[in-house]
C-alpha angles and dihedrals in degrees: 000000000000129000091204116119114227114253115252114259115257114246094027116185091240095073124046118234124246094260091055092049092048091051091048092051091047090057093058114095115240092239089059092050091048094048092045092053090047092052091049091051090048093049093048091048091050091052091049090049089057093247096125128084108290087028110180095043091067099035112132114154094187090059091042090053092054093048095047091047091050091048091051090050092050091049091049094048095046098041093107093040100057126050123250086249087070099028100051098066091043091052090049090051091048092052090049091052091048091052092046089051091052091050093047094050118097089210108028119217119251112266108280093022099080124105111299094359088117084072103030102035123235115336119216128183 
């Protein structure tokens, strides 16, 4: 009698194969991929700004700066690719994050020098 556990079968029905995943991704419209990535960047930035539940324990302004800057770049690059229906709320969220970053900073950046302001221009409250 052996104590060895049988190896799982390759190609189990619990995990889809690469061809299935590729087909599923190909069926997703680009605007949905862009907006999903933007929302993930926004969420991560909010957490790093300390705006999520448990706030201060996750606060990391250096990480928030990178995420906000990346979000602004994505929004700038995709502006002509997604409709204003999708872009307007994302731009509003970006501006809110930029303002929250300014408020959270001990030494605020000069106008136009904050995260993402290279793409959006100076952000004022």
